C-alpha positions as CSV (number, residue, x, y, z in Angstrom):
1,M,132.1,114.9,133.7
2,T,129.7,114.8,130.3
3,E,131.0,115.8,126.9
4,R,129.5,119.2,127.3
5,D,131.2,119.8,130.6
6,I,134.4,118.9,128.9
7,V,133.9,121.4,126.1
8,L,132.5,124.2,128.3
9,H,135.8,124.1,130.5
10,S,137.9,123.7,127.8
11,D,140.5,127.0,127.5
12,G,139.3,130.1,127.2
13,L,135.7,129.3,126.4
14,L,133.9,129.7,129.7
15,E,135.5,133.1,129.7
16,E,134.0,133.9,126.4
17,I,130.6,132.7,127.3
18,T,130.9,135.1,130.5
19,S,131.8,137.8,128.2
20,D,128.9,137.5,125.5
21,A,126.4,137.3,128.2
22,K,127.7,140.7,129.5
23,H,127.2,142.2,126.0
24,L,123.8,140.6,125.7
25,S,122.8,142.2,128.8
26,Q,124.0,145.6,127.9
27,S,122.3,145.5,124.5
28,H,119.0,143.4,125.2
29,G,118.9,143.6,129.1
30,P,119.8,141.2,132.1
31,E,116.7,138.6,131.4
32,V,117.9,138.1,127.9
33,A,121.5,137.4,129.6
34,A,120.0,135.2,132.1
35,K,118.4,133.0,129.3
36,F,121.5,132.7,127.4
37,M,123.4,131.5,130.4
38,A,120.7,129.2,131.4
39,A,120.7,127.6,128.1
40,V,124.5,127.3,127.6
41,F,124.5,125.5,131.3
42,D,121.3,123.6,130.9
43,T,122.0,120.2,132.3
44,R,118.5,118.5,131.4
45,L,118.1,116.0,128.7
46,S,117.5,117.3,124.8
47,V,114.9,116.0,122.8
48,E,117.7,114.8,120.4
49,D,120.0,113.3,123.1
50,A,117.1,111.4,124.7
51,A,115.8,110.2,121.0
52,S,119.2,109.1,120.2
53,Q,119.8,107.2,123.5
54,W,116.1,105.4,123.3
55,V,116.8,104.5,119.9
56,A,120.5,102.8,120.7
57,E,118.9,100.8,123.6
58,L,116.2,99.6,121.2
59,R,118.6,98.5,118.7
60,R,120.7,96.9,121.8
61,R,117.9,95.1,123.3
62,G,116.6,93.9,119.7
63,A,113.1,93.6,120.6
64,H,112.0,95.7,117.7
65,R,112.1,95.2,114.0
66,L,114.2,97.8,111.9
67,Q,111.4,99.1,110.2
68,T,109.7,99.9,113.5
69,I,112.8,101.8,114.8
70,K,113.2,103.6,111.6
71,G,109.7,104.8,112.0
72,H,110.5,106.1,115.2
73,E,113.6,108.0,113.7
74,A,111.4,109.3,110.8
75,V,109.0,110.9,113.5
76,F,111.9,112.6,115.3
77,S,112.9,114.1,112.4
78,L,109.7,115.3,111.6
79,F,109.3,116.7,115.1
80,N,112.6,118.9,114.5
81,D,111.0,120.1,111.0
82,F,108.3,121.2,113.3
83,L,110.5,122.8,116.1
84,T,112.1,124.8,113.0
85,T,108.9,126.7,112.2
86,R,109.4,127.8,115.8
87,Q,112.9,128.8,115.5
88,Q,113.9,126.1,117.8
89,S,115.9,122.8,117.7
90,A,115.7,119.2,119.0
91,K,119.5,119.8,119.6
92,T,118.9,122.6,122.2
93,L,115.3,122.0,123.7
94,A,114.8,120.1,127.0
95,L,112.5,117.3,127.0
96,A,111.2,118.8,130.3
97,D,110.2,122.1,128.3
98,V,107.9,120.3,125.8
99,T,104.4,121.1,127.4
100,R,101.0,119.7,126.8
101,R,100.4,122.8,124.9
102,F,103.5,122.4,122.9
103,A,102.3,118.7,122.0
104,R,99.0,120.0,120.8
105,D,100.4,122.6,118.6
106,F,102.4,119.8,117.0
107,V,99.4,117.7,116.2
108,Q,97.6,120.8,114.9
109,W,100.5,121.2,112.6
110,R,100.7,117.7,111.3
111,A,96.8,117.4,110.9
112,D,97.0,120.8,108.5
113,M,99.5,119.3,106.4
114,P,98.8,117.5,103.1
115,S,99.1,113.8,102.6
116,S,102.1,112.6,100.5
117,K,99.8,110.0,99.0
118,G,97.8,112.1,96.8
119,S,94.7,114.7,97.7
120,G,93.7,115.7,101.0
121,L,95.3,115.9,104.4
122,I,97.5,113.9,106.9
123,T,95.0,111.0,108.0
124,P,94.1,110.9,111.8
125,A,95.5,107.2,111.7
126,T,99.1,108.3,110.5
127,I,99.2,110.9,113.2
128,K,98.2,108.6,116.0
129,R,101.0,106.3,115.0
130,E,103.4,109.2,115.2
131,L,102.1,110.3,118.6
132,S,103.0,106.6,119.8
133,S,106.7,107.1,119.3
134,L,106.8,110.2,120.9
135,S,104.8,109.0,124.0
136,G,107.0,106.1,124.0
137,L,110.1,108.5,124.2
138,W,108.6,110.3,127.0
139,R,107.6,107.2,128.9
140,W,111.3,105.9,128.4
141,A,112.8,109.2,129.6
142,R,110.4,109.3,133.0
143,R,111.4,105.5,133.6
144,D,114.9,106.3,133.2
145,G,114.9,109.5,135.5
146,A,115.7,112.1,132.8
147,E,115.8,115.4,134.8
148,G,112.7,117.6,134.9
149,V,110.8,115.0,132.8
150,E,107.7,114.3,135.3
151,L,104.7,114.2,132.7
152,N,103.9,112.8,129.4
153,P,102.5,115.4,127.4
154,W,101.7,113.5,124.6
155,E,99.1,111.4,126.5
156,D,95.7,111.7,125.5
157,Q,96.5,114.1,122.4
158,A,95.3,111.6,119.9
159,N,91.8,112.3,121.3
160,A,91.8,115.7,119.8
161,L,91.8,113.9,116.3
162,G,88.4,112.3,116.9
163,P,87.2,108.7,117.8
164,S,88.5,106.1,115.6
165,Q,86.2,104.2,113.3
166,K,85.3,101.0,115.4
167,R,86.5,98.0,113.5
168,R,84.4,95.3,112.6
169,E,85.2,91.6,113.1
170,G,87.5,90.9,110.2
171,D,88.5,94.3,109.2
172,D,92.1,95.4,109.9
173,D,93.6,98.8,111.1
174,Q,93.7,100.9,108.2
175,E,92.3,103.9,106.7
176,G,88.6,103.6,105.3
177,S,89.5,104.5,101.6
178,K,90.5,100.7,100.7
179,R,87.6,97.9,100.3
180,P,87.3,94.2,99.5
181,Y,87.4,93.2,96.1
182,T,83.9,92.6,94.7
183,A,82.9,89.4,93.3
184,A,83.6,89.9,89.8
185,E,87.1,91.6,90.4
186,L,88.2,88.3,92.2
187,V,86.5,86.0,89.6
188,T,88.8,87.9,86.9
189,L,91.9,87.7,89.2
190,L,91.3,83.9,89.9
191,R,90.9,83.4,86.1
192,A,93.9,85.1,85.1
193,T,96.7,82.6,83.9
194,G,100.4,82.9,84.7
195,E,101.0,84.9,81.3
196,D,98.6,87.3,82.6
197,W,100.4,87.6,85.8
198,A,103.8,87.9,84.2
199,P,103.4,88.7,80.5
200,N,107.2,88.9,80.4
201,G,108.0,85.3,81.1
202,G,109.3,86.3,84.7
203,G,109.3,84.0,87.5
204,Y,106.5,85.6,89.4
205,G,103.8,83.8,87.6
206,A,103.3,81.0,90.0
207,A,103.7,83.4,93.3
208,L,101.1,85.5,92.2
209,W,98.5,83.0,91.1
210,D,99.2,81.4,94.5
211,T,98.8,84.8,96.5
212,V,95.6,85.9,95.1
213,R,94.3,82.4,96.4
214,L,96.1,82.0,99.6
215,G,95.2,86.0,100.4
216,L,91.5,85.1,99.8
217,L,91.5,81.9,101.7
218,T,93.7,82.8,104.6
219,G,93.5,86.4,105.1
220,L,97.5,86.3,105.7
221,R,99.0,89.9,105.3
222,A,101.7,90.2,102.6
223,N,104.3,89.9,105.1
224,E,103.0,86.8,106.9
225,L,102.5,84.8,103.7
226,A,105.8,85.8,101.9
227,G,107.5,84.8,105.2
228,L,106.1,81.4,105.5
229,R,108.6,78.7,105.8
230,C,108.3,75.3,104.9
231,G,108.3,74.3,108.5
232,D,105.4,76.6,109.1
233,V,102.9,74.0,107.1
234,K,101.5,72.1,109.8
235,D,99.1,69.1,110.3
236,S,100.2,67.5,106.9
237,G,99.4,70.4,105.0
238,A,96.1,71.1,106.6
239,A,97.1,74.4,108.4
240,V,99.8,77.2,108.4
241,M,101.5,78.7,111.5
242,V,102.1,82.4,111.5
243,Q,105.1,82.7,113.5
244,R,105.2,86.6,113.8
245,G,103.6,89.4,112.3
246,K,102.2,93.0,112.7
247,T,101.2,92.6,116.3
248,A,101.8,90.1,119.3
249,N,98.3,88.5,118.4
250,A,99.5,87.7,114.8
251,R,101.0,84.6,116.0
252,R,98.3,82.1,115.0
253,L,97.4,79.0,113.3
254,V,95.2,78.9,110.2
255,P,93.6,76.1,108.6
256,L,93.5,75.7,105.1
257,C,90.3,74.9,103.1
258,P,90.4,72.4,100.3
259,P,91.6,75.1,97.4
260,A,94.2,76.6,99.8
261,K,95.8,73.2,100.9
262,A,96.1,72.2,97.1
263,V,97.9,75.2,96.4
264,V,100.3,74.7,99.4
265,A,100.9,71.2,98.3
266,A,101.6,72.3,94.5
267,R,104.3,74.7,95.9
268,L,105.9,72.5,98.1
269,A,106.0,69.8,95.4
270,S,107.8,72.5,93.0
271,L,110.5,73.5,95.2
272,T,114.1,71.9,95.3
273,Q,114.6,73.0,99.1
274,T,111.7,72.5,101.6
275,A,114.0,72.0,104.9
276,A,111.8,73.4,107.7
277,A,113.7,76.9,107.7
278,D,113.6,77.3,103.8
279,P,111.3,79.8,102.7
280,L,108.0,78.9,101.1
281,F,108.2,81.7,98.5
282,P,112.0,81.5,97.6
283,E,111.6,83.5,94.1
284,V,110.5,86.8,95.9
285,P,113.7,88.4,97.0
286,P,113.8,90.0,100.6
287,S,114.1,93.7,101.0
288,G,114.1,96.6,103.4
289,P,115.9,97.0,106.8
290,D,114.2,93.8,107.9
291,E,115.1,91.5,105.0
292,R,111.2,90.7,104.5
293,R,109.7,89.4,101.5
294,G,106.3,90.8,101.7
295,K,107.2,94.5,100.4
296,M,108.2,92.9,97.1
297,L,105.6,90.4,96.8
298,A,102.9,93.3,97.5
299,Q,104.4,95.7,94.8
300,R,104.3,92.6,92.0
301,F,100.9,91.8,93.1
302,V,99.5,95.5,92.7
303,V,101.1,96.0,89.1
304,S,99.8,92.7,87.8
305,M,96.4,93.2,89.4
306,R,95.7,96.8,88.0
307,R,96.8,95.5,84.8
308,I,94.5,92.5,85.0
309,L,91.6,94.5,86.2
310,E,92.3,97.5,83.6
311,L,92.9,99.7,86.5
312,D,94.8,103.1,86.0
313,S,98.1,102.1,86.6
314,A,99.4,105.7,87.5
315,G,96.2,106.8,89.7
316,L,95.1,106.0,93.0
317,S,93.2,102.7,93.6
318,D,90.9,101.6,96.6
319,V,91.9,97.9,96.0
320,D,95.5,96.6,96.8
321,T,97.3,93.2,98.0
322,H,95.5,93.9,101.5
323,S,92.4,93.9,99.9
324,L,92.5,89.9,99.9
325,R,92.7,90.1,103.5
326,R,89.6,92.2,103.6
327,S,87.9,89.9,101.6
328,F,88.5,87.1,103.8
329,G,87.2,88.9,106.7
330,Q,84.0,89.8,104.4
331,S,83.7,86.0,103.6
332,L,83.9,85.1,107.3
333,R,81.2,87.6,108.4
334,D,78.9,86.8,105.6
335,A,79.2,83.0,106.7
336,M,78.4,84.3,110.4
337,E,75.5,86.4,109.2
338,S,74.0,83.4,107.3
339,G,73.0,81.9,110.4
340,N,76.1,79.4,110.6
341,R,77.2,79.0,114.2
342,S,80.6,77.8,113.4
343,V,81.6,81.2,112.9
344,S,81.8,84.1,115.7
345,P,83.6,87.4,116.2
346,T,86.0,85.6,118.6
347,L,86.8,82.9,115.9
348,I,87.0,85.8,113.3
349,G,89.7,87.8,115.4
350,A,91.5,84.6,116.3
351,L,92.1,84.0,112.4
352,M,92.8,87.7,111.5
353,G,95.2,87.8,114.2
354,H,93.5,90.7,116.1
355,K,93.2,91.1,119.9
356,E,90.3,88.6,119.8
357,N,93.2,85.9,119.2
358,G,94.0,85.8,123.2
359,L,90.3,86.1,123.9
360,A,89.8,83.2,122.0
361,L,92.0,81.1,124.5
362,G,89.8,82.3,127.4
363,V,86.7,81.1,125.3
364,Y,87.7,77.8,124.1
365,A,90.1,75.3,125.5
366,K,93.7,75.4,124.1
367,E,93.6,71.9,122.7
368,A,89.9,72.6,121.0
369,L,90.8,75.7,119.5
370,P,92.1,74.4,116.2
371,K,89.1,72.4,115.9
372,H,86.9,75.5,116.1
373,L,89.1,77.4,113.9
374,T,89.0,74.5,111.5
375,R,85.1,74.7,111.5
376,A,85.0,78.4,111.1
377,V,87.2,78.2,107.8
378,G,85.1,75.4,106.6
379,A,81.9,77.5,106.7
380,M,83.6,80.3,105.2
381,F,84.6,78.4,102.2
382,A,80.8,76.9,102.2
383,H,78.6,79.7,103.0
384,G,80.7,82.8,103.0
385,L,82.2,83.0,99.6
386,H,80.2,84.4,96.5
387,G,79.1,81.6,94.3
388,D,81.0,82.6,91.4
389,V,84.2,83.0,93.3
390,A,83.6,79.6,94.6
391,Q,83.2,78.1,90.9
392,A,85.9,79.9,89.7
393,L,88.2,78.6,92.6
394,H,87.1,75.0,91.2
395,E,87.5,75.5,87.5
396,T,91.1,76.9,87.8
397,A,92.3,74.4,90.3
398,G,94.5,72.8,87.8
399,Q,95.8,75.7,86.1
400,R,98.7,76.7,88.2
401,P,101.6,78.1,86.2
402,A,104.9,76.3,86.3
403,Q,107.1,77.4,89.0
404,L,110.2,78.8,86.8
405,R,112.2,80.1,89.4
406,T,113.1,78.9,92.9
407,V,115.3,81.6,94.0
408,P,115.3,85.5,93.2
409,A,116.7,86.5,90.0
410,H,120.1,87.7,90.1
411,R,120.2,91.5,89.3
412,P,123.6,92.8,89.9
413,D,123.9,96.4,91.2
414,R,125.8,98.1,88.4
415,R,125.7,101.6,90.3
416,S,128.7,100.2,92.4
417,E,130.6,99.3,89.1
418,P,133.6,101.7,88.1
419,L,132.7,103.6,84.7
420,P,134.8,102.2,82.0
421,K,137.9,104.2,81.1
422,P,138.0,106.1,77.8
423,A,140.2,104.9,75.0
424,P,143.5,106.8,75.1
425,K,143.6,109.1,72.2
426,R,146.5,109.0,69.3
427,R,148.7,111.9,69.6
428,G,148.0,114.4,66.9
429,S,144.6,113.0,66.3
430,P,141.8,115.7,65.9
431,P,138.7,115.5,68.2
432,N,135.8,113.4,67.3
433,S,133.9,116.6,66.7
434,I,136.2,117.8,64.1
435,K,136.5,114.7,62.3
436,K,132.7,114.6,61.8
437,R,132.7,118.1,60.3
438,N,135.4,116.9,57.9
439,T,134.0,113.9,56.8
440,V,133.1,114.0,53.4
441,I,130.2,111.6,52.2
442,L,130.8,110.2,48.6
443,P,127.9,109.3,46.2
């Protein structure tokens, strides 16, 4: 017996429901009364119950990051907001009652909403990610044999948003409002000193100095870079191994060109703990539900980058931490388009961690792939970088800031500390306000 059955069959409740149905039949007609009884005794899975069970299963299996699961929960909350506009609720709406027309109305509702990131509307890319969560819920319900769930109303709904812009080799899956850095911007960032990156003398000078170089020369995402461990440095410092990332294809070996190799070597030499499991960026604190360092590193980088490039710190910008990765992809494409045969679209995809990473194993023998990746990175460094950028890398090679900190700064959470108790007042002493009014200041 389900929880609903127990509630319905409790003392007097069933009789009360029957009585309410009779009153509805007399006042609004038998059709309304029939709908009321159907809603009360509906045993089909509701949207809220289905979402709760699916999320619980994802947590139990442990195959998804907590951030991903929280993203699913945010989408289900958003869907309930949509239901509210229709005088409905995820608590009572059965999963089987959501039709394709219903799903299409949700897509249109989202497409008409303003973006929370500034001017304009919600982007198609955002809506497609939300549809992926909803479609995943319905696929799970069908596999689980939920009553009445025969079709997935969310399939192909993304087509109404129009075709996505085709990604070029080296580009990443994101909105087109962002771009790579220009050569002049990269030169300015590369020539910035530790004091420029951390003007208050904090411990981020070395981390951000390293980030601009490693992001530009490896194409690692912020989470991938900040999540590296000392044991991920392979082949005597000639490459780094990304163990996990945004997608399954993110796991990859990335060879290091000479400047990147020197940065990694200097970082390792400055750390006090270099066991295989120790973080390569220990001074950056982990944050978020998945305890990852990338978010904090990206936030610190953007603040300092905007100051160094003299961008409006309060306004929107078309460059960010991820623009280093875009610049890496651009350099690879420039090397390929210059006629260098060491770089190909398949190798670019493998270095970036796109789907071509899997295709590369079908084109190149597994034992030979690292050699081809190394040649591609070498061609990028020799033929893809702008001359001014390459010169700035060379001239600043020995200017790495000192590693001031090898652990995150300790900032106690004072919000949990009890407020100090006020000092007890002496009996008969007047309030402070009275004492101030009666105070006479003598010359």
